[in-house]
Structures are given as C-alpha cells and as structure tokens.
C-alpha positions in Angstrom: -23.0 25.4 -7.4 -20.4 22.6 -7.9 -18.3 21.3 -5.2 -14.7 22.3 -4.5 -11.9 21.0 -2.3 -9.7 23.5 -0.5 -6.5 22.0 1.0 -5.9 24.5 3.7 -2.7 25.2 5.6 -3.6 26.4 9.1 0.0 27.3 10.1 1.1 26.5 13.7 -2.6 26.2 14.6 -3.6 29.4 16.5 -6.1 31.6 14.6 -3.7 34.5 14.9 -1.1 32.7 12.8 -3.5 31.6 10.1 -3.6 33.5 6.8 -6.7 35.6 6.1 -7.4 33.3 3.1 -7.3 30.2 5.4 -9.7 31.8 7.9 -12.0 32.8 5.1 -12.2 29.3 3.6 -12.7 27.6 7.0 -15.5 30.1 7.9 -17.5 29.2 4.9 -16.7 25.5 4.0 -19.7 23.3 4.7 -17.5 20.3 5.5 -14.1 20.2 7.2 -11.9 17.1 7.2 -8.6 16.7 9.1 -6.4 15.1 11.7 -8.2 15.4 15.0 -5.6 17.6 16.6 -5.6 20.1 13.7 -9.4 20.2 13.6 -9.4 21.1 17.3 -6.9 23.9 16.7 -8.9 25.3 13.8 -12.2 25.0 15.6 -12.5 28.7 16.5 -12.8 29.7 12.8 -14.7 26.7 11.4 -18.2 27.4 10.4 -20.5 26.4 13.3 -22.8 24.2 11.3 -20.1 22.6 9.2 -19.9 18.8 9.0 -16.6 17.8 10.6 -14.8 14.5 9.9 -11.6 13.8 11.9 -9.4 10.8 12.6 -6.1 9.9 14.2 -2.6 9.6 13.0 -2.2 7.2 10.1 -5.5 7.9 8.5 -4.2 10.3 5.8 -5.5 8.4 2.8 -8.9 7.9 4.4 -9.2 11.6 5.2 -8.2 12.7 1.7 -10.7 10.2 0.1 -13.5 11.4 2.4 -12.8 15.0 1.5 -12.7 14.2 -2.3 -15.9 12.3 -2.1 -17.8 15.1 -0.3 -16.5 17.6 -2.9 -17.5 15.4 -5.8 -21.0 15.4 -4.4 -21.2 19.2 -4.6 -19.9 20.2 -1.2 -17.5 23.0 -0.4 -14.8 21.1 1.6 -11.8 22.2 3.6 -9.1 19.5 4.0 -6.9 20.7 6.9 -3.1 20.4 7.1 -0.9 22.0 9.7 1.7 24.4 8.5 1.6 24.6 4.7 -0.2 21.7 2.9 2.4 21.5 0.2 5.3 21.1 2.7 5.0 17.6 4.2 1.3 18.0 4.0 -1.7 16.5 2.2 -1.8 18.6 -1.0 0.2 16.1 -3.1 -1.9 13.2 -2.0 -5.2 15.0 -2.7 -4.1 16.1 -6.2 -2.8 12.6 -7.0 -5.9 10.7 -5.8 -8.2 13.1 -7.5 -6.7 12.1 -10.8 -5.9 8.5 -10.1 -9.3 7.6 -8.7 -11.3 9.9 -11.0 -13.1 12.2 -8.6 -12.8 15.1 -11.0 -12.8 17.7 -8.2 -11.7 21.3 -8.5 -8.8 21.6 -6.0 -7.3 24.8 -4.6 -4.2 24.7 -2.3 -4.4 27.4 0.4 -0.9 28.1 1.7 0.0 28.5 5.4 2.9 29.4 7.6 5.0 26.2 7.6 6.4 24.8 10.8 10.0 25.7 9.9 9.1 29.4 9.6 7.1 29.4 12.8 9.9 27.8 14.7 12.5 30.1 13.2 10.6 33.2 14.2 10.7 32.1 17.9 14.5 31.4 17.7 15.5 34.6 16.0 16.6 34.6 12.4 18.3 31.2 11.7 17.0 30.8 8.1 18.4 34.1 6.9 20.7 32.4 4.4 20.5 29.3 2.2 18.8 26.5 4.0 17.3 23.0 3.4 14.2 21.4 4.9 14.6 17.8 6.1 12.0 15.8 7.9 13.4 13.8 10.8 10.3 11.6 11.0 10.8 8.0 10.1 7.1 7.5 9.7 7.4 7.4 5.9 11.2 7.5 5.3 13.8 5.1 6.7 16.0 6.6 9.4 19.2 5.6 7.6 18.3 7.9 4.8 17.6 10.8 7.2 20.7 10.3 9.2 22.9 10.9 6.1 21.6 14.5 5.9 22.8 15.6 9.5 25.8 17.7 10.2 28.8 17.9 12.7 28.5 17.6 16.5 29.2 21.3 17.3 26.4 22.6 15.0 23.9 24.8 16.8 20.4 23.4 16.9 17.2 25.3 17.7 14.7 23.1 19.4 11.1 24.3 19.3 8.2 22.3 20.7 4.5 23.3 20.3 5.4 26.5 18.3 2.7 29.1 19.0 0.6 26.5 20.9 0.0 25.8 24.5 3.1 24.3 26.2 5.5 26.1 23.9 9.2 25.4 24.5 12.2 27.1 22.8 15.9 26.3 23.4 19.3 26.1 21.6 21.7 23.1 22.0 24.7 21.6 20.3 23.8 18.8 17.9 26.0 16.5 20.1 23.9 17.3 23.1 20.5 16.8 21.5 18.7 13.9 23.1 16.4 11.8 20.9 13.9 11.5 23.7 13.5 15.3 23.7 12.1 15.2 20.1 8.6 14.2 19.2 6.0 14.9 16.5 5.3 18.4 18.0 9.0 19.4 17.8 10.8 21.3 15.1 14.6 21.3 14.9 16.4 24.2 13.2 19.9 22.8 12.4 22.3 25.6 11.8 25.1 26.0 9.2 28.7 27.2 9.6 27.3 30.7 9.5 24.8 30.2 12.3 25.6 31.9 15.6 24.0 32.6 19.0 23.8 36.4 19.4 22.0 38.0 22.3 20.2 34.8 23.1 18.9 34.6 19.6 19.9 32.1 16.9 20.9 33.9 13.6 22.4 32.9 10.3 24.7 35.6 8.9 23.6 36.8 5.4 26.2 39.5 4.6 24.3 42.7 5.6 27.1 43.6 8.1 25.8 41.5 10.9 28.9 39.3 10.7 30.7 42.0 12.6 28.8 40.9 15.7 30.1 37.4 15.7 
C-alpha cells in the first residue's frame, strides 16, 4: 500500500477534545511527526509502536520535510498541528512543499477544534456574531502590522491560557488593562466587538435572538 500524509489537528490537545477522525488517524499511523509539546499531548492516542519524530519551536520546515519524506517512502504518517492545521498550522506548508519539492505524496487534512473556538467555549459565547481571527504572534509577521488590527481601550478581552490543558486560566479584562507580559504562546485573546458584553460572568456577543434585552 502506498504512503499517505495526514496533517492532523489535535485541537487543544487533550484526547477528549480531539475529533474521532483525528484519534483514528493517530491510532493507526506508523509514523508521527510534530512539535515536541504537541506530540506529548497526543501521546495517549498515538499507536504504541509508531516511529515518533519531534523537534522544538522553529523547526517547522524540517518537520514537514521529514513527514513528506516518510510518506514518499510508503509510510502512513501523521503530521501534528495543534488546533486546526489549516488555521495558523502546517497544512499550507505541507501542501506547498509537496508540490514545490516533488514528493508526490497523497495529503489529507484532518480538521480539529481551533484555539479560538476552544478559548471561546471557556469564556461563554463571544464569537456568536461576525468575528475575525488575528494572530498576535510576531514570530512571522511584524508587530507593526498586527497592531493596526487592534480596537479601542474599553473593548472587553477574554484571556485564556492553556485552554483545556493543565494550568488553565480564564479571565476577562479591558483592552487598556491587558499587560503584554501576561500573554505568551499558550495564550488566546478573544477581543470583543461593540456587541460584546459581560453577562453573568460570561463573555457573550449579541446576535439578535433577543439576548440583547439582557444588556
């Protein structure tokens, strides 16, 4: 049987939040490649005899190439992304390198619960109306470009760290009170709109179902 590369979204990381498809792929792949933290989170559902290749932050291209090479040799490979692999994940890089470097591998993207949705569920319902997803990481994009996307100082912000993982923290602050030192690579910020309110300790964005009468 020919090889195949699955680019798998593991969601927040706990097996309970993985899709059934992600769990099924990880349980039968004979090789798993990923960032070391994500591999550790997925370990409970990885096939016990699978070859595991992991590396630290900054090794994205190397991990993708390793996964493509294994798949091109006939292996069934799972390349792990947190959240959804098509949302700030490795799916686009895997697809591009597969074509540009001539691996000729069959690729399937296995979706997962993206970090924005995981964090939103812990805050309440802040994404219940139109919303945009913006990465605040300046790892690949200059901060000056990111800063232009932010809103006014009184905007409510949901701050979620380690969503559905050990050490989980959930709180709501004004944008003006948000301290940069409180935000790291494990933190998701849900920046509200003019229709976002704090109701009963939960952050909600009014849609028009009648809930606006509460605020």
